[in-house]
C-alpha positions, 0 to 999 in steps of 0.5 A, spaced: 419 783 748 412 783 748 412 776 744 418 774 749 413 775 755 407 772 751 411 765 750 414 766 758 407 766 760 405 759 757 412 756 759 410 756 766 403 754 766 401 747 764 394 749 764 396 755 759 400 750 755 394 745 754 390 751 752 395 753 747 396 746 744 389 745 743 388 752 740 394 751 735 391 744 733 384 748 731 388 753 727 392 747 724 385 744 722 382 750 719 388 752 715 389 745 712 382 745 710 384 750 705 391 747 704 388 740 702 384 744 696 390 747 693 394 740 694 389 736 689 389 741 683 396 738 680 394 731 682 388 731 678 389 735 672 397 736 672 398 730 667 392 731 663 395 739 662 402 737 660 399 732 655 395 737 652 400 742 651 406 737 649 402 732 645 407 727 649 405 721 654 412 720 656 412 727 659 405 725 663 409 724 670 413 731 669 408 736 673 408 731 679 415 731 678 416 738 678 412 740 683 415 735 688 422 737 686 419 744 688 416 741 694 423 738 696 427 745 695 421 748 699 421 743 705 428 745 706 427 752 706 420 752 710 424 747 715 430 752 716 425 758 717 421 754 722 427 752 726 429 760 726 423 764 726 417 758 728 412 755 725 408 761 723 413 764 719 415 758 715 408 755 714 405 761 712 411 763 707 410 756 704 403 756 703 403 763 700 409 761 695 405 755 693 399 760 691 403 764 687 405 758 683 398 756 682 397 763 679 403 762 674 401 755 672 394 759 669 399 764 666 403 759 663 397 755 660 394 761 657 400 763 653 402 756 651 409 757 654 412 750 657 418 754 660 413 758 664 409 752 666 415 748 668 418 754 673 411 755 676 409 748 677 416 748 681 414 754 685 407 751 686 410 745 689 412 749 695 404 748 697 405 741 697 411 740 702 408 746 706 401 742 707 405 736 709 410 740 714 403 743 717 402 736 721 408 738 725 405 744 728 400 740 732 405 736 735 410 741 738 406 741 745 404 734 745 406 729 749 409 722 747 402 719 747 399 725 743 403 725 738 400 721 732 393 723 734 396 730 733 398 728 726 392 725 725 388 731 726 392 735 721 391 730 716 383 729 717 382 737 716 386 736 710 380 731 707 375 736 706 379 740 701 383 735 698 376 730 697 372 736 694 378 739 690 378 733 684 370 733 684 370 740 683 374 739 676 368 740 672 365 746 675 372 749 676 372 748 668 366 752 667 369 757 671 375 757 667 371 758 661 367 763 663 373 768 665 377 766 659 382 761 661 384 754 659 379 749 662 384 744 665 387 750 669 380 752 673 382 747 679 389 751 679 385 757 680 382 754 686 388 752 688 391 759 688 386 762 693 386 756 697 393 756 699 394 763 700 388 763 705 391 757 708 398 761 709 394 767 712 390 763 717 397 761 720 400 768 719 394 771 723 392 766 728 398 761 730 400 766 736 404 765 740 408 760 736 407 753 739 415 751 736 418 757 740 414 755 746 416 748 746 423 750 745 423 755 751 420 750 755 425 745 754 431 751 755 427 752 762 427 745 764 435 744 762 436 750 767 432 746 772 436 740 771 443 744 772 441 746 779 438 739 781 439 737 788 445 733 787 448 739 783 450 735 777 447 737 770 445 731 765 442 734 758 436 730 756 438 729 749 432 725 746 436 725 739 436 717 736 439 717 730 437 710 728 430 712 729 431 718 725 433 714 719 428 708 720 422 714 720 425 717 714 425 711 710 418 709 712 416 716 709 420 716 703 418 709 701 411 710 702 410 716 699 414 714 693 410 708 691 404 712 692 406 718 688 408 713 682 402 709 682 397 715 683 401 720 678 399 715 672 392 713 674 389 718 670 392 717 664 391 709 665 384 710 666 383 715 660 386 710 655 381 705 658 375 710 656 374 713 663 371 720 663 374 726 666 368 726 672 370 718 673 377 720 674 376 726 678 372 721 683 377 716 683 382 721 685 378 724 690 376 717 693 384 716 693 385 722 697 380 721 702 383 714 703 390 718 704 386 722 710 380 720 712 383 714 716 387 719 720 381 719 725 383 712 727 390 711 725 393 716 730 390 713 736 392 706 733 399 708 732 399 711 739 396 705 742 398 699 738 405 702 736 409 705 731 412 698 728 406 695 727 403 700 723 409 701 719 408 693 717 400 695 716 403 700 711 407 696 707 402 690 706 396 695 705 400 698 699 402 692 696 395 689 696 393 696 692 399 695 687 396 688 686 389 690 685 392 696 680 395 691 676 390 686 675 383 690 675 380 693 669 383 700 668 376 703 665 372 701 671 371 707 676 369 702 682 375 697 682 380 703 680 377 707 686 378 701 691 385 700 689 387 707 690 383 708 696 388 702 699 394 706 696 391 712 700 390 708 706 397 705 706 400 712 705 396 714 711 399 709 715 406 710 713 406 717 714 403 717 721 407 712 724 413 714 720 412 721 723 411 719 730 418 715 729 421 721 727 418 726 733 420 721 738 427 720 736 428 728 735 430 734 740 425 740 740 431 744 740 433 742 733 426 738 731 424 743 725 430 743 722 431 735 722 423 735 720 425 739 714 431 735 712 427 729 712 421 732 708 426 734 702 428 726 701 420 725 702 419 730 696 425 727 692 422 720 693 415 723 690 419 727 684 423 720 682 416 716 683 413 721 678 418 722 673 419 714 673 412 712 673 411 716 666 417 713 663 416 706 666 408 706 663 411 709 656 416 703 655 412 698 658 405 698 662 401 700 668 401 693 671 409 693 671 409 700 675 404 697 680 408 691 681 414 695 682 410 699 687 408 692 691 415 690 691 418 696 694 412 697 699 414 690 702 421 692 704 418 696 710 417 689 713 424 687 714 426 694 715 422 694 722 424 687 723 431 690 723 429 696 727 426 691 733 433 687 732 437 693 733 433 696 739 433 689 743 440 688 742 442 695 744 437 694 751 441 687 752 448 690 751 445 696 756 443 692 761 449 688 761 454 694 762 449 696 768 
């Protein structure tokens, strides 16, 4: 009853709603700093850990594949929990589960059990999907011109932890040695603590829940429309099936390409003589490329438009693929430049694709739809992670990079098709009118 009264207080005041919007964004920012640190662990040393335990390079993509497959399952669960109980419950449960998975990875490495390692990498993936779904929490109370910017705020906050994580590989390795656990699991220790803290921040401070408030506001608006002066009720349905599909495809393709190339970069560099600190620096800069541009990307998506930024995503990812194929694998500078562009292209695709999805969905079913789309995003990462190891094992890193380039360029005809369909629909609607 108390919770219902708190929500009601926000639904009848624009000032209170705006204050809650800003407060929710702040909570997302703080939580995402820790979430970003947890995210970076598996990316940085996952492939190296599996190689150390199995002695096989062909399985190097398995950690990313397992964690992203786990994130697909978690995305579905977190989406359903958020739809039913609000963002607070869904996001806190997802992050804490990811923290449990990180602790399990350490136990698996200590005991040398591959079975446990596979199980806990799967569970660890819950943190990855929750970290992505957290970007929606700041958009529930945003208007159409604030949505992409709100997504950007979440991603910028992730930068602090995500960039710091890979560069703490060596220090956390020393911590791991000091407490008697395998060196490469040091960053998973960091990840476990970071994910649990992120979850607790959401659980304690995301009150009242912005999604529940937005839902109540929509229901109140529908009630007012029911009693409009002409007595006619028209449901304000904002679900756009084509927009949902286009947004989902943008998210899937950009994420799949990014994960595939990123997954094999540490091994590619190691083969060409790069050290662990150099690899950590490249991955750290890559993650910076994924999140730092959010400072500007959200504003650009809201000002320039979603389609233009999707095209920019495809072109940037393609350039990154070409560079990764041709530059020296042992060059920290050139690999950093290539991986930074890979991150920037992913950033453009994530924010523009997310904005398209939000624009195309109704608040009453939005969390469920977002969770379902993130399932496919995570599965794209799974396929990218698994396929990248096999492609490099049976060919080379350059072939993988070229495939990423070709797939990225598919985003351009996708947007051309979407604009054509929108224009045709507008002409047909005008004609019928």
